[in-house]
C-alpha positions as CSV (number, residue, x, y, z in Angstrom):
1,M,-3.1,19.1,-22.4
2,N,-2.4,20.0,-18.7
3,R,-0.2,17.2,-17.6
4,D,2.8,15.2,-18.7
5,F,2.9,11.4,-19.4
6,F,5.2,8.9,-17.9
7,F,6.0,5.4,-19.4
8,E,8.4,3.0,-17.8
9,F,10.3,0.2,-19.5
10,A,11.1,-2.4,-16.8
11,G,12.2,-6.0,-16.5
12,M,15.1,-8.3,-17.3
13,P,18.4,-7.3,-18.8
14,K,18.9,-8.2,-22.4
15,S,15.2,-8.7,-22.8
16,G,14.8,-6.0,-25.5
17,K,13.9,-3.1,-23.2
18,T,16.4,-0.5,-24.4
19,T,16.2,-1.6,-28.1
20,I,12.4,-1.1,-28.1
21,C,12.7,2.0,-26.0
22,D,15.1,3.6,-28.5
23,A,13.0,2.7,-31.5
24,V,9.9,4.2,-29.9
25,V,11.7,7.4,-28.7
26,H,13.1,7.9,-32.2
27,F,9.7,7.6,-33.7
28,L,8.0,10.0,-31.2
29,K,10.6,12.6,-31.7
30,R,10.4,12.4,-35.5
31,E,6.6,12.8,-35.2
32,G,7.1,16.1,-33.3
33,Y,6.4,15.0,-29.7
34,T,8.5,16.5,-26.9
35,V,10.2,13.5,-25.2
36,A,12.3,13.5,-22.0
37,E,14.4,10.4,-21.3
38,F,15.5,8.8,-18.1
39,H,18.1,6.0,-18.0
40,G,18.0,4.3,-14.7
41,G,20.7,1.7,-15.1
42,G,23.8,1.6,-12.9
43,R,26.5,1.8,-15.4
44,Y,27.4,5.4,-14.7
45,A,26.2,5.6,-11.1
46,P,28.9,6.9,-8.7
47,I,28.8,4.0,-6.4
48,D,30.6,0.6,-6.2
49,K,28.8,-1.7,-8.6
50,S,29.6,-4.7,-6.4
51,A,27.4,-3.2,-3.6
52,L,24.2,-4.2,-5.3
53,S,21.9,-3.3,-2.4
54,S,23.3,0.2,-2.0
55,L,23.3,0.7,-5.8
56,N,19.7,-0.4,-5.9
57,V,18.7,2.2,-3.2
58,Y,20.6,4.9,-5.1
59,L,18.9,4.1,-8.4
60,A,15.5,4.0,-6.7
61,I,16.0,7.5,-5.3
62,K,17.1,8.8,-8.7
63,A,14.0,7.3,-10.4
64,A,11.7,8.8,-7.8
65,E,13.5,12.2,-8.1
66,F,12.9,12.2,-11.9
67,I,9.2,11.6,-11.5
68,L,8.7,14.2,-8.8
69,V,10.7,16.9,-10.5
70,N,9.0,16.5,-13.8
71,A,5.5,15.9,-12.6
72,E,5.5,19.2,-10.8
73,R,7.2,21.3,-13.4
74,E,5.5,24.4,-14.9
75,R,4.3,23.6,-18.4
76,S,2.8,25.2,-21.4
77,S,2.7,22.0,-23.4
78,F,3.0,18.3,-22.4
79,R,6.0,16.1,-22.5
80,I,6.2,12.3,-22.9
81,H,8.6,11.0,-20.3
82,I,10.2,7.6,-21.2
83,M,11.9,5.8,-18.3
84,D,14.3,3.0,-19.2
85,R,14.3,1.4,-15.7
86,G,12.3,3.3,-13.1
87,I,10.5,2.8,-9.8
88,F,8.8,-0.4,-10.9
89,D,12.1,-1.9,-12.2
90,R,13.6,-1.1,-8.7
91,R,10.7,-3.1,-7.1
92,I,11.6,-6.0,-9.3
93,F,15.3,-5.8,-8.5
94,T,14.6,-5.4,-4.8
95,R,12.4,-8.5,-4.8
96,A,15.1,-10.5,-6.6
97,L,17.7,-9.4,-4.1
98,M,15.5,-10.5,-1.2
99,D,14.9,-13.9,-2.9
100,L,18.6,-14.4,-3.3
101,G,19.3,-13.5,0.3
102,T,21.4,-10.5,-0.7
103,L,19.0,-8.0,0.9
104,S,17.3,-8.6,4.2
105,A,13.5,-8.8,4.3
106,E,13.4,-5.7,6.6
107,E,15.4,-3.5,4.3
108,G,13.7,-4.8,1.2
109,S,10.3,-4.0,2.8
110,Y,11.3,-0.4,3.6
111,L,12.4,0.2,0.0
112,Q,9.3,-1.6,-1.5
113,T,7.0,0.6,0.6
114,F,8.8,3.8,-0.6
115,L,8.6,2.8,-4.2
116,E,4.9,2.0,-3.8
117,M,4.0,5.5,-2.5
118,P,1.0,6.9,-4.4
119,V,2.8,10.2,-4.9
120,L,5.1,8.3,-7.2
121,Q,3.0,5.5,-8.7
122,K,0.0,7.8,-9.6
123,H,2.1,9.4,-12.4
124,L,2.9,6.2,-14.3
125,D,0.6,6.0,-17.3
126,E,1.8,2.5,-18.3
127,I,4.6,0.1,-17.5
128,F,6.0,-2.1,-20.3
129,L,7.4,-5.2,-18.5
130,F,10.0,-7.1,-20.5
131,V,10.9,-10.7,-19.7
132,T,12.8,-13.4,-21.6
133,H,14.4,-16.8,-21.0
134,P,17.6,-16.5,-18.9
135,E,19.6,-18.5,-21.4
136,L,18.5,-16.2,-24.2
137,S,19.4,-13.2,-22.2
138,L,22.9,-14.6,-21.6
139,S,23.3,-15.5,-25.3
140,R,22.4,-11.9,-26.2
141,E,24.9,-10.6,-23.6
142,Y,27.8,-12.7,-25.0
143,K,27.0,-12.1,-28.7
144,N,30.0,-10.4,-30.4
145,R,31.9,-10.1,-27.1
146,L,35.5,-11.2,-26.5
147,I,34.7,-13.0,-23.3
148,E,31.9,-15.2,-21.9
149,S,31.9,-15.1,-18.2
150,P,29.2,-14.6,-15.6
151,G,28.7,-11.1,-14.1
152,R,27.2,-9.8,-10.9
153,V,23.7,-9.7,-12.6
154,M,24.3,-11.5,-15.9
155,N,24.4,-15.1,-14.5
156,D,21.7,-17.8,-14.5
157,P,20.7,-17.7,-10.8
158,F,20.2,-13.9,-10.9
159,L,18.4,-13.9,-14.2
160,Q,16.1,-16.6,-12.9
161,A,15.4,-14.5,-9.8
162,L,14.7,-11.5,-12.0
163,R,12.3,-13.3,-14.2
164,K,10.4,-14.7,-11.2
165,A,10.4,-11.3,-9.5
166,S,9.2,-9.6,-12.7
167,L,6.2,-11.9,-12.9
168,E,5.5,-11.7,-9.2
169,E,5.5,-7.9,-9.3
170,R,3.1,-8.0,-12.2
171,D,0.7,-10.3,-10.3
172,Y,1.1,-8.2,-7.1
173,S,0.1,-5.1,-9.0
174,L,-3.0,-6.5,-10.6
175,N,-5.2,-5.1,-7.9
176,R,-3.5,-1.7,-7.9
177,P,-4.0,1.3,-10.3
178,L,-1.1,0.4,-12.6
179,R,-1.3,-0.4,-16.3
180,I,1.2,-3.1,-17.1
181,T,1.8,-4.6,-20.5
182,L,3.9,-7.8,-20.4
183,I,6.2,-8.4,-23.3
184,D,7.9,-11.8,-23.4
185,T,10.7,-11.6,-26.0
186,G,11.6,-15.2,-25.2
187,T,8.5,-16.3,-27.1
188,D,8.8,-13.6,-29.7
189,D,12.5,-13.4,-30.2
190,G,13.7,-11.0,-32.9
191,N,10.3,-9.3,-33.6
192,I,11.6,-5.9,-32.7
193,A,9.2,-4.0,-35.1
194,G,6.2,-5.8,-33.8
195,C,7.1,-5.3,-30.1
196,A,7.9,-1.6,-30.8
197,Q,4.5,-1.2,-32.6
198,T,2.7,-2.7,-29.6
199,V,4.4,-0.2,-27.2
200,L,3.9,2.7,-29.5
201,N,0.2,2.1,-29.9
202,A,-0.2,2.0,-26.2
203,I,1.6,5.3,-25.8
204,L,-0.3,7.0,-28.5
205,R,-3.6,5.8,-27.0
206,A,-2.6,7.3,-23.7
207,V,-1.6,10.7,-25.1
208,G,-4.4,10.9,-27.6
209,G,-2.2,10.8,-30.7
210,D,-2.6,9.3,-34.1
211,H,-1.8,5.7,-34.7
212,H,1.0,5.7,-37.2
213,G,3.2,2.7,-38.1
214,L,6.9,2.7,-37.3
215,A,9.1,3.6,-40.3
């Protein structure tokens, strides 16, 4: 195998992305695959979380950096790179910010063009796009928490914008060389094993591995 593989988990918060991602990564490692992980959320980013537009640019650059550094590395064997929020996720977030008027059309267009560069997109083997109902996302956010109050992203208007942007980005990319699997956990709530198996099967097909079931 003379190249690495890149898979991105993108979409709405509290839609099951990280849960499914963790289950798949655990399985792949137990099966002996070499897995590299990228976590593209803003929790630990050294930038003011209230400055959503600047945070979005920072995270976009970090995701692009991860792809470029690893795609060009010297290798004796292949790795599977799992990106929990990457360049496609940044396109979704950028579209949502523009729809909400938080980001100007001009600045959003510049960033979208950067994220759509072939030198980045050509390395993505598949994107797993997670969406859910905003009210379900919020209920998952508040579960077992001591407080229930809207956040900068975890509020109904922003979640509505993210769902809309996720589906619009999926439709926009239909005529482009991107493989996108839509996973709606709003209609399949709680079926973690089933969703994880769907993702795992797609990854194994891409890398030419055997199709095992998740333990």
